[in-house]
DSSP file (Angstrom, degrees, kcal/mol; ACC not computed):
  #  RESIDUE AA STRUCTURE BP1 BP2  ACC     N-H-->O    O-->H-N    N-H-->O    O-->H-N    TCO  KAPPA ALPHA  PHI   PSI    X-CA   Y-CA   Z-CA
    1    1 A M              0   0    0      0, 0.0     2,-0.7     0, 0.0     0, 0.0   0.000 360.0 360.0 360.0  84.6  207.1   30.0   24.2
    2    2 A T        -     0   0    0      2,-0.0     2,-0.5     0, 0.0     0, 0.0  -0.872 360.0-172.9 -99.3 121.5  208.6   29.0   27.6
    3    3 A E        -     0   0    0     -2,-0.7     2,-0.4     2,-0.0     0, 0.0  -0.954  20.9-130.3-117.7 126.9  206.2   27.0   29.6
    4    4 A E        -     0   0    0     -2,-0.5     2,-0.7     1,-0.0    -2,-0.0  -0.601  17.0-151.5 -77.5 129.0  207.0   26.1   33.2
    5    5 A T        -     0   0    0     -2,-0.4     2,-0.3     3,-0.0    -1,-0.0  -0.900  12.1-140.9-103.6 118.7  206.5   22.4   33.9
    6    6 A K        -     0   0    0     -2,-0.7     2,-0.4     1,-0.1    -2,-0.0  -0.573  19.6-116.2 -78.2 133.8  205.6   21.8   37.4
    7    7 A E        -     0   0    0     -2,-0.3     2,-0.5     1,-0.0    -1,-0.1  -0.573  35.8-160.3 -68.9 127.2  207.2   18.8   39.1
    8    8 A L        -     0   0    0     -2,-0.4     2,-0.2    26,-0.0    -1,-0.0  -0.929   4.8-148.6-116.7 131.6  204.4   16.4   39.9
    9    9 A S    >   -     0   0    0     -2,-0.5     3,-0.5     1,-0.1     4,-0.4  -0.609  27.1-114.3 -95.3 161.9  204.6   13.6   42.4
   10   10 A F  G >  S+     0   0    0      1,-0.2     3,-1.0    -2,-0.2     5,-0.4   0.849 116.1  55.4 -62.7 -35.2  202.7   10.4   42.2
   11   11 A E  G >  S+     0   0    0      1,-0.2     3,-1.2     2,-0.2    -1,-0.2   0.805  98.3  63.1 -68.7 -28.9  200.6   11.2   45.3
   12   12 A E  G <  S+     0   0    0     -3,-0.5    -1,-0.2     1,-0.2    -2,-0.2   0.611  83.5  77.7 -73.3 -10.8  199.5   14.5   43.7
   13   13 A L  G <  S-     0   0    0     -3,-1.0    -1,-0.2    -4,-0.4    -2,-0.2   0.788  92.7-141.0 -67.9 -26.2  197.7   12.6   40.9
   14   14 A G    <   -     0   0    0     -3,-1.2     2,-0.2    -4,-0.3    -2,-0.1   0.908  28.5-176.9  69.1  42.8  194.9   11.9   43.4
   15   15 A L        -     0   0    0     -5,-0.4    -1,-0.2     1,-0.1     4,-0.1  -0.506  22.7-162.3 -76.1 140.4  194.2    8.3   42.2
   16   16 A T  S    S+     0   0    0     -2,-0.2    -1,-0.1     1,-0.1    -2,-0.0   0.619  76.3  21.6 -95.7 -15.5  191.4    6.4   43.8
   17   17 A K  S    S-     0   0    0      1,-0.0    -1,-0.1     2,-0.0     5,-0.1  -0.959  96.1 -79.0-145.8 163.2  192.6    3.0   42.6
   18   18 A P    >>  -     0   0    0      0, 0.0     3,-0.9     0, 0.0     4,-0.8  -0.195  41.7-114.2 -62.7 155.3  195.9    1.4   41.5
   19   19 A L  G >4 S+     0   0    0      1,-0.3     3,-0.9     2,-0.2     8,-0.1   0.874 115.2  56.5 -58.3 -39.9  197.1    2.0   37.9
   20   20 A E  G 34 S+     0   0    0      1,-0.2    -1,-0.3    30,-0.1    30,-0.0   0.768 106.6  50.6 -66.1 -24.5  196.6   -1.7   37.0
   21   21 A K  G <4 S+     0   0    0     -3,-0.9    -1,-0.2     2,-0.1    -2,-0.2   0.600  91.1  97.8 -88.6 -12.2  192.9   -1.6   38.0
   22   22 A M  S << S-     0   0    0     -3,-0.9     2,-0.1    -4,-0.8    -3,-0.0  -0.434  77.4-115.3 -76.2 151.1  192.2    1.5   36.0
   23   23 A T     >  -     0   0    0     -2,-0.1     4,-2.3     1,-0.1     5,-0.2  -0.362  25.3-109.8 -79.2 165.6  190.6    1.2   32.5
   24   24 A Q  H  > S+     0   0    0      1,-0.2     4,-2.2     2,-0.2     5,-0.2   0.875 120.5  53.3 -62.7 -37.7  192.4    2.2   29.4
   25   25 A K  H  > S+     0   0    0      2,-0.2     4,-2.2     1,-0.2    -1,-0.2   0.905 108.9  48.4 -64.6 -42.5  190.0    5.1   29.0
   26   26 A E  H  > S+     0   0    0      2,-0.2     4,-2.3     1,-0.2    -2,-0.2   0.891 110.6  51.6 -65.3 -39.8  190.8    6.4   32.6
   27   27 A L  H  X S+     0   0    0     -4,-2.3     4,-2.3     2,-0.2    -2,-0.2   0.913 109.7  49.2 -64.4 -42.3  194.5    6.1   32.0
   28   28 A R  H  X S+     0   0    0     -4,-2.2     4,-2.6     1,-0.2     5,-0.2   0.921 110.9  49.8 -62.7 -43.4  194.3    8.1   28.8
   29   29 A A  H  X S+     0   0    0     -4,-2.2     4,-2.4     1,-0.2     5,-0.2   0.903 110.4  51.1 -62.6 -40.0  192.2   10.8   30.5
   30   30 A L  H  X>S+     0   0    0     -4,-2.3     4,-2.8     2,-0.2     5,-0.8   0.914 111.5  47.3 -61.7 -44.1  194.8   10.9   33.3
   31   31 A I  H  X5S+     0   0    0     -4,-2.3     4,-1.3     3,-0.2     7,-0.2   0.920 113.3  47.4 -65.7 -43.8  197.7   11.3   30.9
   32   32 A V  H  <5S+     0   0    0     -4,-2.6    -2,-0.2    -5,-0.2    -1,-0.2   0.915 120.2  37.9 -64.1 -43.0  195.9   14.1   28.9
   33   33 A E  H  <5S+     0   0    0     -4,-2.4    -2,-0.2    -5,-0.2    -3,-0.2   0.919 135.5  11.1 -76.3 -44.8  194.9   16.0   32.0
   34   34 A K  H  <5S+     0   0    0     -4,-2.8    -3,-0.2    -5,-0.2    -2,-0.2   0.602 122.8  50.1-117.7 -14.2  197.9   15.7   34.3
   35   35 A L    ><< +     0   0    0     -4,-1.3     3,-1.6    -5,-0.8    -1,-0.2  -0.565  50.0 159.1-128.4  70.4  200.8   14.1   32.4
   36   36 A P  T 3   +     0   0    0      0, 0.0    -1,-0.1     0, 0.0    -4,-0.1   0.645  66.5  76.7 -68.8 -12.3  201.4   16.1   29.1
   37   37 A M  T 3  S+     0   0    0     -3,-0.1     2,-0.6    -6,-0.1    -6,-0.0   0.687  81.0  77.5 -72.6 -15.1  205.0   14.8   28.9
   38   38 A I  S <  S-     0   0    0     -3,-1.6     3,-0.3    -7,-0.2     2,-0.3  -0.854  72.7-167.4 -94.0 119.7  203.6   11.4   27.7
   39   39 A V        +     0   0    0     -2,-0.6    -2,-0.1     1,-0.2    -7,-0.0  -0.758  57.6  30.7-109.9 154.5  202.7   11.7   24.1
   40   40 A G    >   +     0   0    0     -2,-0.3     3,-1.0     1,-0.0     4,-0.2   0.770  64.1 148.0  77.3  28.3  200.6    9.4   21.8
   41   41 A A  G >   +     0   0    0     -3,-0.3     3,-1.2     1,-0.2     8,-0.1   0.786  61.2  67.1 -66.7 -27.1  198.4    8.0   24.6
   42   42 A S  G 3  S+     0   0    0      1,-0.3    -1,-0.2   -14,-0.1   -14,-0.1   0.748 104.5  42.5 -69.7 -21.4  195.5    7.6   22.3
   43   43 A G  G <  S+     0   0    0     -3,-1.0     2,-0.3     2,-0.1    -1,-0.3   0.315  96.7  95.8-106.3   9.6  197.2    4.8   20.3
   44   44 A K  S <  S-     0   0    0     -3,-1.2   -16,-0.1    -4,-0.2     2,-0.1  -0.712  70.9-116.2-106.1 152.6  198.8    2.8   23.1
   45   45 A D     >  -     0   0    0     -2,-0.3     4,-2.2     1,-0.1     5,-0.2  -0.299  32.8-104.9 -77.1 166.5  197.6   -0.2   24.9
   46   46 A K  H  > S+     0   0    0      1,-0.2     4,-2.7     2,-0.2     5,-0.2   0.915 118.7  50.7 -60.7 -47.2  196.8   -0.3   28.6
   47   47 A H  H  > S+     0   0    0      1,-0.2     4,-1.8     2,-0.2    -1,-0.2   0.837 111.2  50.1 -64.4 -30.9  200.0   -2.1   29.7
   48   48 A V  H  > S+     0   0    0      2,-0.2     4,-2.4     1,-0.2    -1,-0.2   0.904 110.3  49.7 -71.2 -41.6  202.1    0.4   27.7
   49   49 A L  H  X S+     0   0    0     -4,-2.2     4,-2.4     2,-0.2    -2,-0.2   0.921 111.6  48.3 -62.5 -44.2  200.3    3.3   29.3
   50   50 A V  H  X S+     0   0    0     -4,-2.7     4,-2.4     1,-0.2    -1,-0.2   0.915 111.8  50.2 -62.2 -42.8  200.8    1.9   32.8
   51   51 A A  H  X S+     0   0    0     -4,-1.8     4,-2.0    -5,-0.2    -1,-0.2   0.892 111.2  48.4 -64.2 -39.9  204.5    1.3   32.1
   52   52 A E  H  X S+     0   0    0     -4,-2.4     4,-2.1     2,-0.2    -1,-0.2   0.898 110.9  49.9 -69.2 -39.5  205.0    4.8   30.8
   53   53 A I  H  X S+     0   0    0     -4,-2.4     4,-1.6     1,-0.2    -2,-0.2   0.929 113.2  46.8 -63.0 -44.0  203.3    6.4   33.8
   54   54 A K  H  X>S+     0   0    0     -4,-2.4     5,-2.7     1,-0.2     4,-0.7   0.863 109.8  54.8 -65.4 -34.4  205.4    4.3   36.1
   55   55 A G  H  <5S+     0   0    0     -4,-2.0     3,-0.4     3,-0.2    -1,-0.2   0.875 104.5  53.5 -65.6 -37.7  208.5    5.2   34.1
   56   56 A V  H  <5S+     0   0    0     -4,-2.1    -1,-0.2     1,-0.2    -2,-0.2   0.887 116.5  38.2 -63.2 -39.2  207.8    8.9   34.6
   57   57 A F  H  <5S-     0   0    0     -4,-1.6    -1,-0.2    -5,-0.1    -2,-0.2   0.442 111.9-117.8 -94.1  -0.3  207.6    8.5   38.3
   58   58 A G  T  <5 +     0   0    0     -4,-0.7     2,-0.5    -3,-0.4    -3,-0.2   0.813  54.9 160.2  71.4  30.9  210.5    6.0   38.5
   59   59 A I      < -     0   0    0     -5,-2.7     2,-0.4    -6,-0.2    -1,-0.2  -0.758  21.6-162.2 -88.0 124.9  208.3    3.2   39.9
   60   60 A V        -     0   0    0     -2,-0.5     2,-0.4    -5,-0.0    -5,-0.0  -0.881  16.1-125.6-109.2 141.2  209.9   -0.2   39.5
   61   61 A E        -     0   0    0     -2,-0.4     2,-0.8     2,-0.0    -2,-0.0  -0.680  15.1-147.6 -85.6 133.0  208.0   -3.4   39.7
   62   62 A E        -     0   0    0     -2,-0.4     2,-0.7     2,-0.0    -1,-0.0  -0.888  16.0-175.4-102.0 111.1  209.3   -6.0   42.1
   63   63 A K        +     0   0    0     -2,-0.8     2,-0.3     2,-0.0    -2,-0.0  -0.912  15.6 161.7-109.5 111.5  208.6   -9.5   40.8
   64   64 A G        -     0   0    0     -2,-0.7     2,-0.3     0, 0.0    -2,-0.0  -0.768  43.7 -92.3-122.5 168.7  209.6  -12.1   43.2
   65   65 A V        -     0   0    0     -2,-0.3    -2,-0.0     1,-0.1     0, 0.0  -0.641  48.2-107.0 -81.5 137.2  208.8  -15.7   43.8
   66   66 A S    >   -     0   0    0     -2,-0.3     3,-1.5     1,-0.2     4,-0.2  -0.384  15.5-139.5 -62.8 134.9  206.0  -16.4   46.2
   67   67 A P  T 3  S+     0   0    0      0, 0.0     3,-0.2     0, 0.0     4,-0.2   0.668 105.2  53.5 -68.8 -13.0  207.1  -17.7   49.6
   68   68 A Y  T 3> S+     0   0    0     44,-0.2     4,-2.8     1,-0.2     5,-0.2   0.254  74.4 108.4-101.7  10.1  204.1  -20.1   49.4
   69   69 A K  H <> S+     0   0    0     -3,-1.5     4,-2.3     1,-0.2    -1,-0.2   0.892  80.2  46.9 -58.1 -43.5  205.0  -21.5   46.0
   70   70 A K  H  > S+     0   0    0     -4,-0.2     4,-2.1    -3,-0.2    -1,-0.2   0.913 113.6  48.4 -64.7 -43.3  206.0  -24.9   47.4
   71   71 A Q  H  > S+     0   0    0      2,-0.2     4,-2.1    -4,-0.2    -2,-0.2   0.892 111.0  50.6 -65.3 -40.1  202.9  -25.1   49.6
   72   72 A I  H  X S+     0   0    0     -4,-2.8     4,-2.4     1,-0.2    -1,-0.2   0.914 109.1  52.0 -63.6 -42.6  200.7  -24.2   46.7
   73   73 A G  H  X S+     0   0    0     -4,-2.3     4,-2.0    -5,-0.2    -2,-0.2   0.900 109.0  49.7 -60.7 -41.8  202.3  -26.9   44.5
   74   74 A E  H  X S+     0   0    0     -4,-2.1     4,-2.0     1,-0.2    -1,-0.2   0.904 110.6  49.9 -64.3 -41.4  201.7  -29.5   47.2
   75   75 A I  H  X S+     0   0    0     -4,-2.1     4,-2.3     1,-0.2    -2,-0.2   0.901 109.4  51.7 -64.6 -39.9  198.1  -28.5   47.5
   76   76 A K  H  X S+     0   0    0     -4,-2.4     4,-2.1     2,-0.2    -1,-0.2   0.874 108.2  51.3 -66.1 -35.9  197.6  -28.7   43.8
   77   77 A K  H  X S+     0   0    0     -4,-2.0     4,-2.1     2,-0.2    -1,-0.2   0.907 110.1  50.1 -64.5 -40.1  199.1  -32.2   43.7
   78   78 A E  H  X S+     0   0    0     -4,-2.0     4,-2.4     1,-0.2    -2,-0.2   0.895 108.1  53.1 -63.9 -39.9  196.7  -33.2   46.4
   79   79 A I  H  X S+     0   0    0     -4,-2.3     4,-2.2     2,-0.2    -1,-0.2   0.918 107.9  50.9 -61.3 -44.0  193.8  -31.7   44.4
   80   80 A K  H  X S+     0   0    0     -4,-2.1     4,-1.7     1,-0.2    -1,-0.2   0.916 111.4  47.0 -61.3 -43.1  194.7  -33.8   41.4
   81   81 A S  H  X S+     0   0    0     -4,-2.1     4,-2.1     1,-0.2    -1,-0.2   0.888 111.0  52.1 -67.3 -36.7  194.9  -37.0   43.4
   82   82 A L  H  X S+     0   0    0     -4,-2.4     4,-2.6     1,-0.2    -1,-0.2   0.863 106.1  54.6 -66.5 -35.0  191.5  -36.2   45.0
   83   83 A R  H  X S+     0   0    0     -4,-2.2     4,-1.7     2,-0.2    -1,-0.2   0.901 108.0  49.2 -64.5 -39.8  189.9  -35.7   41.6
   84   84 A V  H  X S+     0   0    0     -4,-1.7     4,-1.0     1,-0.2    -2,-0.2   0.927 112.8  47.5 -64.2 -44.1  191.1  -39.1   40.5
   85   85 A E  H >X S+     0   0    0     -4,-2.1     4,-0.9     1,-0.2     3,-0.6   0.892 107.6  56.9 -62.2 -39.7  189.7  -40.6   43.7
   86   86 A K  H >< S+     0   0    0     -4,-2.6     3,-0.7     1,-0.2    -1,-0.2   0.874 101.9  55.2 -62.0 -38.2  186.4  -38.8   43.2
   87   87 A E  H 3< S+     0   0    0     -4,-1.7    -1,-0.2     1,-0.2    -2,-0.2   0.811 106.7  51.9 -65.1 -28.8  185.9  -40.3   39.8
   88   88 A A  H << S+     0   0    0     -4,-1.0     2,-0.3    -3,-0.6    -1,-0.2   0.660  88.8  97.3 -82.4 -15.7  186.2  -43.8   41.3
   89   89 A I    <<  -     0   0    0     -4,-0.9    -3,-0.0    -3,-0.7    -4,-0.0  -0.578  48.5-174.1 -80.9 133.1  183.6  -43.2   44.0
   90   90 A E        +     0   0    0     -2,-0.3     2,-0.3     5,-0.0    -1,-0.1   0.788  58.6  90.5 -92.9 -33.2  180.1  -44.4   43.3
   91   91 A D     >  -     0   0    0      1,-0.1     4,-2.2     2,-0.0     5,-0.2  -0.500  66.8-148.9 -72.3 125.5  178.2  -43.0   46.3
   92   92 A N  H  > S+     0   0    0     -2,-0.3     4,-2.4     1,-0.2     5,-0.2   0.862  94.8  53.9 -64.3 -36.9  176.9  -39.5   45.7
   93   93 A N  H  > S+     0   0    0      2,-0.2     4,-2.1     1,-0.2    -1,-0.2   0.930 111.4  44.4 -64.7 -44.9  177.2  -38.4   49.3
   94   94 A K  H  > S+     0   0    0      2,-0.2     4,-2.2     1,-0.2    -1,-0.2   0.874 112.6  52.9 -67.0 -36.5  180.9  -39.3   49.4
   95   95 A R  H  X S+     0   0    0     -4,-2.2     4,-2.5     2,-0.2    -2,-0.2   0.904 108.7  50.1 -62.5 -41.6  181.5  -37.8   46.0
   96   96 A D  H  X S+     0   0    0     -4,-2.4     4,-2.3     2,-0.2    -2,-0.2   0.893 109.3  51.0 -65.2 -40.4  179.9  -34.6   47.2
   97   97 A Q  H  X S+     0   0    0     -4,-2.1     4,-2.0     2,-0.2    -1,-0.2   0.907 111.2  48.4 -62.3 -41.3  182.1  -34.6   50.3
   98   98 A M  H  X S+     0   0    0     -4,-2.2     4,-2.4     2,-0.2    -2,-0.2   0.899 109.3  53.0 -65.3 -41.0  185.2  -35.0   48.1
   99   99 A R  H  X S+     0   0    0     -4,-2.5     4,-2.3     1,-0.2    -2,-0.2   0.916 109.8  48.2 -60.9 -43.4  184.0  -32.2   45.8
  100  100 A R  H  X S+     0   0    0     -4,-2.3     4,-2.3     2,-0.2    -1,-0.2   0.879 110.0  52.1 -65.5 -37.6  183.7  -29.8   48.8
  101  101 A K  H  X S+     0   0    0     -4,-2.0     4,-2.1     2,-0.2    -1,-0.2   0.915 110.5  47.9 -64.1 -43.0  187.1  -30.8   50.0
  102  102 A I  H  X S+     0   0    0     -4,-2.4     4,-2.4     1,-0.2    -2,-0.2   0.910 110.1  53.3 -62.2 -42.2  188.6  -30.1   46.6
  103  103 A N  H  X S+     0   0    0     -4,-2.3     4,-2.1     1,-0.2    -2,-0.2   0.904 108.4  49.2 -60.5 -43.0  186.8  -26.8   46.6
  104  104 A K  H  X S+     0   0    0     -4,-2.3     4,-2.0     1,-0.2    -1,-0.2   0.895 110.5  50.6 -64.3 -40.3  188.2  -25.8   50.0
  105  105 A L  H  X S+     0   0    0     -4,-2.1     4,-2.1     2,-0.2    -2,-0.2   0.896 108.7  51.7 -65.7 -39.2  191.7  -26.7   48.8
  106  106 A K  H  X S+     0   0    0     -4,-2.4     4,-1.9     1,-0.2    -2,-0.2   0.916 109.6  49.9 -62.2 -42.4  191.3  -24.6   45.7
  107  107 A K  H  X S+     0   0    0     -4,-2.1     4,-2.1     1,-0.2    -1,-0.2   0.881 108.0  54.6 -62.5 -37.3  190.2  -21.6   47.8
  108  108 A R  H  X S+     0   0    0     -4,-2.0     4,-2.3     1,-0.2    -1,-0.2   0.896 106.2  50.8 -64.2 -40.7  193.3  -22.1   50.0
  109  109 A T  H  X S+     0   0    0     -4,-2.1     4,-2.3     1,-0.2    -1,-0.2   0.900 109.7  50.8 -64.8 -38.2  195.6  -22.0   47.0
  110  110 A R  H  X S+     0   0    0     -4,-1.9     4,-2.1     2,-0.2    -1,-0.2   0.902 109.7  50.5 -65.2 -39.6  194.0  -18.7   45.9
  111  111 A Q  H  X S+     0   0    0     -4,-2.1     4,-1.4     2,-0.2    -2,-0.2   0.914 111.1  48.3 -63.4 -42.7  194.4  -17.2   49.4
  112  112 A L  H  < S+     0   0    0     -4,-2.3     4,-0.3     1,-0.2    -2,-0.2   0.899 111.9  48.8 -66.1 -39.9  198.1  -18.2   49.5
  113  113 A A  H >< S+     0   0    0     -4,-2.3     3,-0.7     1,-0.2    -1,-0.2   0.868 112.9  48.0 -67.3 -35.0  198.7  -16.7   46.1
  114  114 A K  H 3< S+     0   0    0     -4,-2.1    -1,-0.2     1,-0.2    -2,-0.2   0.726  95.8  74.4 -76.2 -22.2  196.9  -13.5   47.0
  115  115 A A  T 3<        0   0    0     -4,-1.4    -1,-0.2     1,-0.3    -2,-0.2   0.633 360.0 360.0 -68.4 -13.7  198.9  -13.2   50.3
  116  116 A V    <         0   0    0     -3,-0.7    -1,-0.3    -4,-0.3    -2,-0.1   0.487 360.0 360.0 -76.1 360.0  202.0  -12.1   48.5
């Protein structure tokens, strides 16, 4: 029983979304259909399946420190101080303005974290 195994590239898989965004069910179906060299997919967790697929194709994850880490930290310190100030304010209008300012700063930290 000699079976030819065709070399498959990552692009030939025809994925419509990144591996991390796929569900566990979708990953298992992908492995069964196109990657028979990975065995035991039905009993593995999602993060293990993603790691094995990346291992087959030699994809290494680059985990680096965000270039905006310092800026995000400063904004979060500012948010904490604004929250303390907000609790001391009695006027509802000023409190609402402070709440909106905090909300904008939180959105800014999320944008910076996503920019990486």
